[in-house]
N, C-alpha and C positions, 0 to 999 in steps of 0.2 A: 193660641193664644199667648199661650207662653213665651212668647219666640217676638212676641210685639210688647211686652212688658222690656225683655232684657233688649232691644230696639233701643226703647225710649231710654230707659236704664245708660244707654252707649249713651245715647245720645248729648243726654241731663249731662254726663262726662267729659261728655267733646265741649258742651256749653262753660262751664264750671271750668275747665284749662282756658278756653278763652278770656275768661273775664282775670281767668290770673294770671295771664298773661302781661293782659291791658292793664292791670295793679300793680305789677310785679316792675314797670318801668313809666308809670306813672308820675308828670313833675308835681315838686311837692313843696315850688318854694313859698315862700313864706317873708311877712315882712314885723317884724319885735326894734323896738323899741328901746334904749339903751342908754346908762347915766354914769356916769365916773368924778367923781368930783375933782380927776386932776386935767390940768386943761387942757383945748382943743388937741390942739400941734402935737401937745405929747399922747395922746390916745390912738391919734390916729397914724402919726409912727410905729407907735406902739402895734395895730394893726394890722398897718399897710407889709411890717414884717413878717408879721405869722404868716399873715397869708405870700407870701410869697416862700412860705420857709414849705409851706403846704400845696406849694406847686400853682402856687396861682400867679396870674402876669395880671400886669397895670395894663389898662384897658383906657386910658387915658379916664378923662370925666371932663364934667362946667362948673372949675369955678365962681358963676353968679349965681349958680344952682348950691354951691357947696357940695358936690357929686366926685363918688371917686368909684370908681369902677373894673372891676375882676372877673378874668375869665379862668374856666379851668377846666380838660380838659374828665367825666366821669365815667370809669371803667367799668362796666358790669361783670358783676359776678360768675366766675366759671365754672365756681361747683353750682349756682341753684342753676346754671346752664346746662350745667349735666342732667342735674336732676326733673329738670322740665323735661326736655331729650328725655330720661325713662317716663314721665309722663304718659310725653304724648306718644313715644311707645306703646309702653300697656294701651293705654288707651283705641289707638287702632290696632293690636291684639283683640282687642274686646270687638273693633266695631268687627273687624274683618271674622272675626268668629260667629255674628250675630247672620251675617250675610253668607257665610257658607254655610250656614242653618235653613238660608233664608231660601235660598237658590245652589241646592247640590246640585247642580249643574255646572256650575262655575267651579268645583275640585277647591284648589287651593291655594287659586290664584289670590284671594284674597288676604291673606298675608301677608301678599306684598307691600301694602296697602304702611303696614308697619314701619317699612324702606323712607316711607313719607314722610308720617308723622313723627317721629323721634325728631330725627334730624329740625325737623320744618320750628318744632318748636323752641330747639333752642337755639338754629336761627336769627328766628324770629327776633325770642327779650334779646339774641346781642345784639340785636340788630337795632331795637329799638330801644332798649337799654344806655349801650352807648352815647354822647350824643357832648352837648359846649355845654354846662351853664353857665351865667352869670352874676355876678357875688357883686352890691352895689350900698357904697356909704354912704349917707348921706348928713351934712352937721345939723342938726334941728336949732340950736342955736351959736349965737352967734360966737368969732373966732377969738375971743379976745374975754369972751363970761365964764365964769365956774359956775356950779358942774359942767360938764359936759353935756350933751343930747344929741344921741346919735341914730338913727333911724336907719336896720340894715334889711333888704332884703336878700334874701339866698336859702339855697335848698335847708330845708330843715335842721337837716342830720348838721349840718357846718355852722348851723344856727349854736345845738346845742355842743357843739366841740366848744366853740367860740367862749361858753359864757363858761364851761368846768373848763377849761383852761387856762385863759386870761382870764376870769373874777380873781384870783388874787393879785394877778402883778397889777394889769389894769384898772381897779378897785368897779371892772364890771358891776351893774342890776340891772337887770329887767324885774318884768311883772311877776315871772319867775315859771308864768303860762309852757315854755318851752316841755322844764324839765318836767312838770304834773302831768302831763298829758295822757293821756291811754294807750296811742295809738306812737 
């Protein structure tokens, strides 16, 4: 009876690892409205320069919809891949020991799962997390009016960096929900 409870806990550990892998590579695209007292063309030029300095490439746009598009490569975290590989290896070792106890005739062969589970977790994370992301900047107000009102659709972390770094130079202001969110 004791081994079945350990097996259950080991299976729950594996389920937790799967959900952690999914959360680590989840798309966190958000839309935020920002405004600036500066003219729209000055704000758009400043945003474009800042984005290109950060490695984003212009991907065209739509003049009728007053929309600019950018693309950038998102790299996966090497440290997180190593951590997930360690967790995967540890979880695989736990499962292998439980299988070894339940089926002693297998001898120590179940420990080969360590060489499968560890690298697999890191590989899955790296594959899912490394991707091309898009960023869209849409001018809501007309090109001649002030204040400038923009709607930006991008990864949440990129929007936070934009708000923190460009708030003074371009006088950007939003509702502040990005910086106050607990997530």
